[in-house]
DSSP file (Angstrom, degrees, kcal/mol; ACC not computed):
  #  RESIDUE AA STRUCTURE BP1 BP2  ACC     N-H-->O    O-->H-N    N-H-->O    O-->H-N    TCO  KAPPA ALPHA  PHI   PSI    X-CA   Y-CA   Z-CA
    1    1 A M     >>       0   0    0      0, 0.0     5,-2.3     0, 0.0     4,-0.5   0.000 360.0 360.0 360.0 -43.9  125.3  -43.5  -63.3
    2    2 A D  T >45 +     0   0    0      1,-0.2     3,-1.0     2,-0.2     5,-0.0   0.911 360.0  52.3 -67.4 -40.5  127.1  -45.2  -66.1
    3    3 A A  T 345S+     0   0    0      1,-0.3    -1,-0.2     2,-0.1    94,-0.0   0.830 108.2  52.6 -64.8 -31.3  129.3  -42.1  -66.8
    4    4 A C  T 345S-     0   0    0      2,-0.1    -1,-0.3     1,-0.0    -2,-0.2   0.602 114.5-120.7 -80.4 -12.8  130.3  -42.1  -63.0
    5    5 A G  T <<5 +     0   0    0     -3,-1.0     2,-0.3    -4,-0.5    -3,-0.2   0.769  56.8 159.0  80.4  21.5  131.3  -45.7  -63.3
    6    6 A F      < -     0   0    0     -5,-2.3     2,-0.5    12,-0.0    -1,-0.2  -0.622  39.2-138.9 -86.2 141.3  128.7  -46.9  -60.6
    7    7 A T        +     0   0    0     -2,-0.3     2,-0.3    12,-0.2    12,-0.2  -0.855  42.1 157.0 -92.3 126.8  127.5  -50.4  -60.4
    8    8 A Y        -     0   0    0     -2,-0.5     2,-0.3    10,-0.1    10,-0.2  -0.898  32.4-142.6-145.2 173.3  123.8  -50.3  -59.7
    9    9 A F  E     -A   17   0A   0      8,-2.5     8,-2.2    -2,-0.3     2,-0.5  -0.890  16.7-130.1-133.4 167.8  120.5  -52.1  -59.9
   10   10 A V  E     -A   16   0A   0     -2,-0.3     6,-0.2     6,-0.2     5,-0.0  -0.990  28.9-145.9-117.9 123.3  116.9  -51.1  -60.6
   11   11 A D    >   -     0   0    0      4,-2.6     3,-1.7    -2,-0.5     6,-0.0  -0.133  35.3 -85.9 -80.6-176.2  114.4  -52.4  -58.0
   12   12 A S  T 3  S+     0   0    0      1,-0.3    -1,-0.1     2,-0.1    -2,-0.0   0.717 128.7  53.6 -64.4 -23.5  110.8  -53.5  -58.6
   13   13 A D  T 3  S-     0   0    0      2,-0.1    -1,-0.3     0, 0.0     3,-0.1   0.458 120.3-107.2 -89.3   0.2  109.6  -49.9  -58.2
   14   14 A G  S <  S+     0   0    0     -3,-1.7     2,-0.2     1,-0.3    -2,-0.1   0.525  73.0 140.6  90.3   4.7  112.0  -48.6  -60.9
   15   15 A D        -     0   0    0     13,-0.0    -4,-2.6     1,-0.0     2,-0.4  -0.556  50.6-123.5 -85.0 147.9  114.4  -46.9  -58.4
   16   16 A L  E     +AB  10  27A   0     11,-1.0    11,-3.2    -6,-0.2     2,-0.3  -0.772  40.0 159.7 -90.9 132.6  118.0  -47.0  -58.8
   17   17 A G  E     +AB   9  26A   0     -8,-2.2    -8,-2.5    -2,-0.4     2,-0.3  -0.885  11.4 167.8-142.7 176.0  120.2  -48.3  -56.0
   18   18 A G  E     - B   0  25A   0      7,-2.3     7,-2.7    -2,-0.3     2,-0.4  -0.957  34.7 -98.7-178.4 162.3  123.5  -49.7  -55.2
   19   19 A L  E     - B   0  24A   0     -2,-0.3     2,-0.4     5,-0.2     5,-0.2  -0.844  30.1-179.9 -97.3 131.1  126.0  -50.7  -52.4
   20   20 A W  E >  S- B   0  23A   0      3,-2.5     3,-1.5    -2,-0.4    -2,-0.0  -0.990  77.3 -16.0-134.1 120.2  128.9  -48.4  -51.6
   21   21 A H  T 3  S-     0   0    0     -2,-0.4    -1,-0.1     1,-0.3     3,-0.1   0.901 129.4 -53.0  50.7  43.4  131.3  -49.5  -48.9
   22   22 A G  T 3  S+     0   0    0      1,-0.2     2,-0.4    21,-0.0    -1,-0.3   0.602 115.8 114.7  73.5  12.2  128.7  -52.2  -47.7
   23   23 A R  E <   -B   20   0A   0     -3,-1.5    -3,-2.5    20,-0.1     2,-0.4  -0.939  66.1-123.6-122.3 141.0  125.9  -49.6  -47.4
   24   24 A L  E     +BC  19  42A   0     18,-0.7    18,-2.7    -2,-0.4     2,-0.3  -0.620  31.8 178.8 -81.4 128.9  122.7  -49.4  -49.4
   25   25 A F  E     -BC  18  41A   0     -7,-2.7    -7,-2.3    -2,-0.4     2,-0.4  -0.974  10.6-158.6-128.4 147.5  122.1  -46.1  -51.2
   26   26 A Y  E     -BC  17  40A   0     14,-3.0    14,-2.8    -2,-0.3     2,-0.6  -0.943   9.8-148.4-124.6 148.4  119.2  -45.2  -53.5
   27   27 A F  E     -BC  16  39A   0    -11,-3.2   -11,-1.0    -2,-0.4     2,-0.3  -0.913  26.9-175.1-121.3 103.8  119.0  -42.5  -56.1
   28   28 A L  E     - C   0  38A   0     10,-3.0    10,-2.8    -2,-0.6     2,-0.6  -0.733  24.1-149.2-107.7 144.9  115.5  -41.1  -56.3
   29   29 A V  E     + C   0  37A   0     -2,-0.3     8,-0.2     8,-0.2     2,-0.2  -0.963  34.0 168.6-108.8 121.3  113.8  -38.7  -58.6
   30   30 A L  E     + C   0  36A   0      6,-3.0     6,-2.2    -2,-0.6     5,-0.2  -0.565  20.8  75.9-122.5 177.5  111.1  -36.9  -56.7
   31   31 A G  S >  S-     0   0    0      3,-0.2     3,-1.3     4,-0.2     5,-0.1   0.015  87.9 -75.4  97.0 161.2  108.8  -33.9  -57.1
   32   32 A D  T 3  S+     0   0    0      1,-0.3    -1,-0.1     2,-0.1     0, 0.0   0.807 134.8  27.3 -57.5 -33.5  105.6  -33.4  -59.2
   33   33 A E  T 3  S-     0   0    0     -3,-0.1    -1,-0.3     0, 0.0    -2,-0.1   0.111 117.2-101.5-118.0  20.7  107.8  -33.0  -62.3
   34   34 A G  S <  S+     0   0    0     -3,-1.3    -3,-0.2     1,-0.1    -2,-0.1   0.849  80.2 135.1  61.5  34.9  110.8  -35.1  -61.4
   35   35 A E        +     0   0    0     -5,-0.2    56,-4.2    -6,-0.1     2,-0.5   0.402  46.7  82.4 -94.3   5.6  112.8  -32.0  -60.6
   36   36 A V  E     -CD  30  90A   0     -6,-2.2    -6,-3.0    54,-0.3     2,-0.5  -0.945  58.4-163.0-114.5 127.9  114.2  -33.3  -57.3
   37   37 A L  E     -CD  29  89A   0     52,-2.7    52,-2.6    -2,-0.5     2,-0.4  -0.917  10.8-176.8-107.3 130.6  117.2  -35.6  -57.0
   38   38 A Q  E     -CD  28  88A   0    -10,-2.8   -10,-3.0    -2,-0.5     2,-0.6  -0.993  16.5-164.2-131.7 133.0  117.7  -37.5  -53.7
   39   39 A V  E     -CD  27  87A   0     48,-2.6    48,-2.3    -2,-0.4     2,-0.5  -0.968  21.0-175.1-109.7 117.0  120.6  -39.7  -52.8
   40   40 A R  E     -CD  26  86A   0    -14,-2.8   -14,-3.0    -2,-0.6     2,-0.3  -0.963   4.5-171.7-123.5 122.4  119.5  -41.7  -49.7
   41   41 A G  E     -CD  25  85A   0     44,-3.5    44,-2.1    -2,-0.5     2,-0.4  -0.813   9.5-151.4-110.1 155.2  121.7  -44.0  -47.8
   42   42 A Q  E     -CD  24  84A   0    -18,-2.7   -18,-0.7    -2,-0.3    42,-0.2  -0.992  26.8-113.0-127.6 132.9  120.9  -46.5  -45.0
   43   43 A W        -     0   0    0     40,-3.0    40,-0.2    -2,-0.4   -20,-0.1  -0.326  26.9-125.0 -57.3 140.9  123.3  -47.6  -42.3
   44   44 A H  S    S+     0   0    0     38,-0.1     2,-0.3     2,-0.0    -1,-0.1   0.427  89.3  58.9 -75.8  -1.7  124.2  -51.3  -42.7
   45   45 A R  S    S-     0   0    0     38,-0.1    38,-0.5    36,-0.0     2,-0.3  -0.906  70.7-143.0-128.0 156.2  123.2  -52.1  -39.1
   46   46 A E        -     0   0    0     -2,-0.3     2,-0.3    36,-0.1    36,-0.2  -0.818  15.4-148.0-113.2 158.2  120.0  -51.7  -37.1
   47   47 A A  B     -E   81   0A   0     34,-2.1    34,-3.4    -2,-0.3     2,-0.2  -0.806  20.6-104.2-121.9 167.6  119.8  -50.7  -33.5
   48   48 A S    >   -     0   0    0     -2,-0.3     3,-2.3    32,-0.2     4,-0.2  -0.524  36.6-108.7 -84.1 156.7  117.3  -51.6  -30.6
   49   49 A I  G >  S+     0   0    0     30,-0.3     3,-2.1     1,-0.3     4,-0.4   0.811 116.0  70.6 -57.8 -32.2  114.7  -49.1  -29.6
   50   50 A E  G 3  S+     0   0    0      1,-0.3    -1,-0.3     2,-0.1     4,-0.2   0.711  97.1  52.1 -60.9 -19.0  116.7  -48.6  -26.3
   51   51 A R  G <> S+     0   0    0     -3,-2.3     4,-2.3     1,-0.2    -1,-0.3   0.390  78.6 100.5 -96.8   2.0  119.4  -46.9  -28.4
   52   52 A L  H <> S+     0   0    0     -3,-2.1     4,-2.8     1,-0.2     5,-0.2   0.903  77.8  54.9 -54.6 -44.8  117.2  -44.4  -30.0
   53   53 A G  H  > S+     0   0    0     -4,-0.4     4,-2.0     1,-0.2    -1,-0.2   0.938 110.1  46.0 -57.8 -48.4  118.1  -41.6  -27.8
   54   54 A E  H  > S+     0   0    0     -4,-0.2     4,-2.0     1,-0.2    -1,-0.2   0.905 112.2  50.2 -56.4 -42.8  121.7  -41.9  -28.5
   55   55 A I  H  X S+     0   0    0     -4,-2.3     4,-2.7     1,-0.2    -2,-0.2   0.916 110.7  49.5 -64.0 -44.3  121.2  -42.2  -32.2
   56   56 A L  H  X S+     0   0    0     -4,-2.8     4,-2.7     1,-0.2    -1,-0.2   0.852 107.4  54.8 -64.0 -33.8  119.0  -39.1  -32.3
   57   57 A E  H  X S+     0   0    0     -4,-2.0     4,-2.4    -5,-0.2    -1,-0.2   0.920 111.1  45.5 -57.5 -48.2  121.6  -37.2  -30.3
   58   58 A L  H  X S+     0   0    0     -4,-2.0     4,-2.7     2,-0.2    -2,-0.2   0.910 113.1  49.5 -63.9 -44.7  124.2  -38.2  -33.0
   59   59 A C  H  X S+     0   0    0     -4,-2.7     4,-2.5     2,-0.2    12,-0.3   0.937 112.2  47.6 -62.2 -45.8  121.9  -37.3  -35.8
   60   60 A N  H  X S+     0   0    0     -4,-2.7     4,-1.3     1,-0.2    -2,-0.2   0.872 112.1  50.2 -68.5 -36.8  121.1  -33.9  -34.3
   61   61 A A  H  X S+     0   0    0     -4,-2.4     4,-1.2    -5,-0.2    -1,-0.2   0.919 112.8  46.1 -64.2 -41.8  124.7  -33.1  -33.6
   62   62 A W  H  X S+     0   0    0     -4,-2.7     4,-1.8     1,-0.2     3,-0.4   0.933 112.4  50.1 -64.2 -42.5  125.7  -34.0  -37.2
   63   63 A N  H  < S+     0   0    0     -4,-2.5    -1,-0.2     1,-0.3    -2,-0.2   0.754 109.7  51.9 -71.4 -22.8  122.8  -32.0  -38.6
   64   64 A A  H  < S+     0   0    0     -4,-1.3    -1,-0.3    -5,-0.2    -2,-0.2   0.778 119.2  35.2 -80.7 -27.1  123.8  -28.9  -36.5
   65   65 A D  H  < S+     0   0    0     -4,-1.2     2,-0.4    -3,-0.4    -2,-0.2   0.588 115.8  52.9-104.6 -11.1  127.4  -29.0  -37.7
   66   66 A H     <  -     0   0    0     -4,-1.8    -1,-0.1     1,-0.2     0, 0.0  -0.955  57.4-151.1-133.5 143.3  127.0  -30.2  -41.3
   67   67 A I  S    S+     0   0    0     -2,-0.4    -1,-0.2     1,-0.2    -4,-0.0   0.943  76.6  71.2 -73.1 -47.7  125.0  -29.0  -44.4
   68   68 A W  S    S+     0   0    0      1,-0.1    -1,-0.2    19,-0.1    19,-0.1  -0.889  83.0  22.9-127.0 157.3  124.9  -32.5  -45.9
   69   69 A P        -     0   0    0      0, 0.0     2,-0.4     0, 0.0    18,-0.2   0.784  67.7-138.5 -81.4 162.2  123.7  -35.1  -45.5
   70   70 A K  E     -F   86   0A   0     16,-3.0    16,-2.9    -2,-0.1     2,-0.4  -0.685  29.2-157.7 -76.3 136.1  120.5  -34.7  -43.5
   71   71 A T  E     +F   85   0A   0     -2,-0.4     2,-0.3   -12,-0.3    14,-0.2  -0.887  21.8 151.5-120.1 149.5  120.5  -37.6  -41.0
   72   72 A Y  E     -F   84   0A   0     12,-2.3    12,-2.7    -2,-0.4     2,-0.4  -0.973  32.4-124.0-162.5 171.6  117.6  -39.2  -39.2
   73   73 A A  E     -F   83   0A   0     -2,-0.3     2,-0.4    10,-0.2    10,-0.2  -0.965  15.1-159.9-128.5 144.1  116.3  -42.4  -37.6
   74   74 A R  E     -F   82   0A   0      8,-3.0     8,-2.9    -2,-0.4     2,-0.6  -0.935  12.8-140.3-122.1 146.5  113.2  -44.3  -38.3
   75   75 A V  E     -F   81   0A   0     -2,-0.4     6,-0.2     6,-0.2     2,-0.1  -0.945  20.5-145.5-107.9 122.1  111.6  -46.9  -36.0
   76   76 A R    >   -     0   0    0      4,-2.8     3,-2.5    -2,-0.6     0, 0.0  -0.380  30.6 -99.8 -77.6 160.8  110.2  -49.9  -37.8
   77   77 A D  T 3  S+     0   0    0      1,-0.3    -1,-0.1     2,-0.1    -2,-0.0   0.758 123.7  56.9 -56.6 -24.8  107.1  -51.7  -36.7
   78   78 A D  T 3  S-     0   0    0      2,-0.1    -1,-0.3     1,-0.0     3,-0.1   0.336 122.5-104.2 -87.7   9.4  109.1  -54.4  -35.0
   79   79 A G  S <  S+     0   0    0     -3,-2.5   -30,-0.3     1,-0.3     2,-0.2   0.389  74.7 140.6  85.1  -4.6  111.0  -51.7  -32.9
   80   80 A A        -     0   0    0    -32,-0.1    -4,-2.8   -31,-0.1     2,-0.6  -0.471  47.1-134.8 -67.4 140.4  114.2  -51.8  -34.9
   81   81 A V  E     -EF  47  75A   0    -34,-3.4   -34,-2.1    -6,-0.2     2,-0.5  -0.880  17.9-166.8-102.5 125.3  115.9  -48.5  -35.5
   82   82 A V  E     - F   0  74A   0     -8,-2.9    -8,-3.0    -2,-0.6     2,-0.5  -0.927   8.3-149.4-110.5 133.1  117.1  -47.7  -38.9
   83   83 A V  E     - F   0  73A   0    -38,-0.5   -40,-3.0    -2,-0.5     2,-0.3  -0.879  17.9-175.9-109.2 130.4  119.5  -44.7  -39.5
   84   84 A C  E     -DF  42  72A   0    -12,-2.7   -12,-2.3    -2,-0.5     2,-0.4  -0.861  14.9-163.7-125.8 155.1  119.4  -42.9  -42.8
   85   85 A A  E     +DF  41  71A   0    -44,-2.1   -44,-3.5    -2,-0.3     2,-0.4  -0.995  17.3 179.7-140.5 133.0  121.3  -40.1  -44.5
   86   86 A E  E     -DF  40  70A   0    -16,-2.9   -16,-3.0    -2,-0.4     2,-0.5  -0.984  24.6-156.9-141.4 149.8  120.1  -38.1  -47.5
   87   87 A V  E     -D   39   0A   0    -48,-2.3   -48,-2.6    -2,-0.4     2,-0.4  -0.996  19.6-172.0-120.9 122.5  121.0  -35.3  -49.9
   88   88 A T  E     +D   38   0A   0     -2,-0.5     2,-0.4   -50,-0.2   -50,-0.2  -0.965   5.5 177.9-117.8 124.5  118.1  -33.7  -51.5
   89   89 A V  E     -D   37   0A   0    -52,-2.6   -52,-2.7    -2,-0.4     2,-0.5  -0.995  25.8-134.6-133.7 131.3  118.6  -31.1  -54.4
   90   90 A S  E     -D   36   0A   0     -2,-0.4   -54,-0.3   -54,-0.2     3,-0.2  -0.734  18.4-177.8 -80.8 125.7  116.0  -29.3  -56.4
   91   91 A L    >   +     0   0    0    -56,-4.2     3,-2.0    -2,-0.5   -55,-0.1  -0.086  35.0 134.5-114.5  33.2  117.1  -29.4  -60.1
   92   92 A E  T 3  S+     0   0    0      1,-0.3    -1,-0.2   -57,-0.2     3,-0.1   0.869  77.8  42.0 -50.4 -43.2  114.0  -27.3  -61.3
   93   93 A H  T 3  S-     0   0    0      1,-0.3    -1,-0.3    -3,-0.2    -2,-0.1   0.382 120.5-106.0 -94.2   7.4  116.4  -25.1  -63.5
   94   94 A G    <   -     0   0    0     -3,-2.0     2,-0.3   -59,-0.1    -1,-0.3  -0.169  26.6-132.2  99.4 171.5  118.4  -27.9  -64.8
   95   95 A A        -     0   0    0     -3,-0.1     2,-0.1    -2,-0.1    -4,-0.0  -0.966  18.5-117.2-162.6 146.7  121.9  -29.3  -64.2
   96   96 A S     >  -     0   0    0     -2,-0.3     4,-2.2     1,-0.1     5,-0.2  -0.300  37.2-104.0 -78.5 170.2  124.8  -30.4  -66.4
   97   97 A D  H  > S+     0   0    0      2,-0.2     4,-2.8     1,-0.2     5,-0.2   0.906 123.8  55.1 -63.9 -40.6  126.0  -34.0  -66.5
   98   98 A T  H  > S+     0   0    0      1,-0.2     4,-2.1     2,-0.2    -1,-0.2   0.912 108.5  47.4 -58.6 -43.3  129.1  -32.8  -64.4
   99   99 A Q  H  > S+     0   0    0      2,-0.2     4,-2.2     1,-0.2    -1,-0.2   0.881 109.9  51.3 -66.8 -38.0  126.8  -31.3  -61.8
  100  100 A L  H  X S+     0   0    0     -4,-2.2     4,-2.2     2,-0.2    -2,-0.2   0.909 110.4  51.1 -60.4 -44.0  124.7  -34.4  -61.6
  101  101 A G  H  X S+     0   0    0     -4,-2.8     4,-2.4     1,-0.2    -2,-0.2   0.927 109.7  49.4 -58.8 -44.4  127.9  -36.4  -61.1
  102  102 A Q  H  X S+     0   0    0     -4,-2.1     4,-2.5     1,-0.2    -1,-0.2   0.874 109.8  50.7 -61.4 -41.3  129.0  -34.1  -58.3
  103  103 A L  H  X S+     0   0    0     -4,-2.2     4,-2.4     2,-0.2    -1,-0.2   0.905 111.0  49.3 -68.3 -37.2  125.6  -34.4  -56.6
  104  104 A L  H  X S+     0   0    0     -4,-2.2     4,-2.2     2,-0.2    -2,-0.2   0.919 113.2  45.5 -63.6 -45.5  125.8  -38.2  -56.7
  105  105 A H  H  X S+     0   0    0     -4,-2.4     4,-3.1     2,-0.2     5,-0.3   0.856 112.1  53.2 -66.8 -37.0  129.3  -38.2  -55.4
  106  106 A C  H  X S+     0   0    0     -4,-2.5     4,-2.4     2,-0.2     5,-0.4   0.935 109.1  48.1 -63.9 -47.0  128.3  -35.7  -52.7
  107  107 A G  H  X S+     0   0    0     -4,-2.4     4,-1.8     1,-0.2     5,-0.2   0.940 117.2  43.1 -60.3 -46.8  125.4  -37.8  -51.5
  108  108 A L  H  X S+     0   0    0     -4,-2.2     4,-2.3     2,-0.2    -2,-0.2   0.920 116.1  44.1 -65.0 -46.5  127.6  -40.9  -51.4
  109  109 A S  H  X S+     0   0    0     -4,-3.1     4,-2.1     2,-0.2    -2,-0.2   0.920 117.3  43.4 -71.7 -43.0  130.7  -39.4  -49.7
  110  110 A T  H  X S+     0   0    0     -4,-2.4     4,-2.0    -5,-0.3    -1,-0.2   0.869 113.5  51.8 -73.0 -30.3  128.9  -37.4  -47.1
  111  111 A G  H  X S+     0   0    0     -4,-1.8     4,-2.4    -5,-0.4    -2,-0.2   0.926 111.3  48.6 -67.4 -42.7  126.5  -40.2  -46.3
  112  112 A A  H  X S+     0   0    0     -4,-2.3     4,-2.5    -5,-0.2    -2,-0.2   0.908 107.7  54.8 -61.9 -39.2  129.6  -42.6  -45.9
  113  113 A M  H  X S+     0   0    0     -4,-2.1     4,-1.6     1,-0.2    -1,-0.2   0.944 110.9  45.3 -64.6 -44.1  131.3  -40.0  -43.6
  114  114 A F  H  X S+     0   0    0     -4,-2.0     4,-2.1     1,-0.2     3,-0.4   0.948 112.8  50.0 -63.9 -46.8  128.2  -40.0  -41.3
  115  115 A F  H  X S+     0   0    0     -4,-2.4     4,-2.2     1,-0.2    -1,-0.2   0.868 107.3  54.6 -61.9 -37.4  127.9  -43.8  -41.3
  116  116 A E  H  X S+     0   0    0     -4,-2.5     4,-1.7     2,-0.2    -1,-0.2   0.853 106.2  52.6 -62.8 -35.8  131.6  -44.1  -40.5
  117  117 A Q  H  X S+     0   0    0     -4,-1.6     4,-2.1    -3,-0.4    -2,-0.2   0.927 109.1  49.5 -64.9 -44.8  130.9  -41.8  -37.5
  118  118 A L  H  X S+     0   0    0     -4,-2.1     4,-3.4     1,-0.2    -2,-0.2   0.892 108.2  53.7 -61.8 -38.6  128.2  -44.2  -36.4
  119  119 A D  H  < S+     0   0    0     -4,-2.2     5,-0.3     1,-0.2    -1,-0.2   0.853 109.4  48.1 -65.7 -33.4  130.5  -47.1  -36.8
  120  120 A Q  H  < S+     0   0    0     -4,-1.7     3,-0.4    -5,-0.2    -1,-0.2   0.885 116.9  41.7 -71.8 -38.6  133.0  -45.5  -34.5
  121  121 A Y  H  < S+     0   0    0     -4,-2.1     2,-1.1     1,-0.3    -2,-0.2   0.951 121.5  41.0 -70.7 -50.0  130.4  -44.6  -31.9
  122  122 A F  S  < S-     0   0    0     -4,-3.4    -1,-0.3    -5,-0.2     2,-0.1  -0.681  88.7-156.9-102.1  77.3  128.6  -47.9  -32.1
  123  123 A V        -     0   0    0     -2,-1.1    -3,-0.1    -3,-0.4    -4,-0.1  -0.322  20.3-118.4 -60.5 129.0  131.5  -50.3  -32.4
  124  124 A D    >   -     0   0    0     -5,-0.3     3,-2.3     1,-0.2     4,-0.3  -0.566  16.6-148.0 -67.1 117.1  130.5  -53.6  -34.0
  125  125 A P  G >  S+     0   0    0      0, 0.0     3,-1.0     0, 0.0    -1,-0.2   0.766  95.3  61.1 -63.9 -22.8  131.2  -56.3  -31.4
  126  126 A L  G 3  S+     0   0    0      1,-0.2    -2,-0.1     3,-0.0    -3,-0.0   0.582  99.3  57.9 -80.2  -7.8  132.1  -58.9  -34.1
  127  127 A R  G <  S+     0   0    0     -3,-2.3     2,-0.3     2,-0.1    -1,-0.2   0.390  95.1  76.9 -99.4   2.7  134.9  -56.6  -35.2
  128  128 A T  S <  S-     0   0    0     -3,-1.0     0, 0.0    -4,-0.3     0, 0.0  -0.810  86.6-110.3-113.5 154.0  136.7  -56.6  -31.9
  129  129 A T              0   0    0     -2,-0.3    -2,-0.1     1,-0.1    -3,-0.0  -0.658 360.0 360.0 -84.7 128.3  138.8  -59.4  -30.4
  130  130 A P              0   0    0      0, 0.0    -1,-0.1     0, 0.0    -4,-0.0   0.580 360.0 360.0 -70.4 360.0  137.1  -61.2  -27.4
């Protein structure tokens, strides 16, 4: 993270996270032996449950056309829809610092591309002139 010049935080669970272009991303180490790296981003807006069908269509279309990131929606207990994007890579056989940097950049850049598509489809009413 430092070598890439990222500004980040460590949360109470010990996970690394940060904001990139106003969007929250986490960098998680998963797997039984910490062999899996995941870059997971969350769209900076929430949607109502009534928009879930449209969001799922966009996620499915993205997933059909792109290798990364995997995109999906989660419905919270209060009915709010949260949209996520993640790049998950097994590093069981190791990776160089350069490869790790590329994976971090890949997760951030492809996640940002998907979120930009969401922003274009679901225009923020506060960004338009009345």
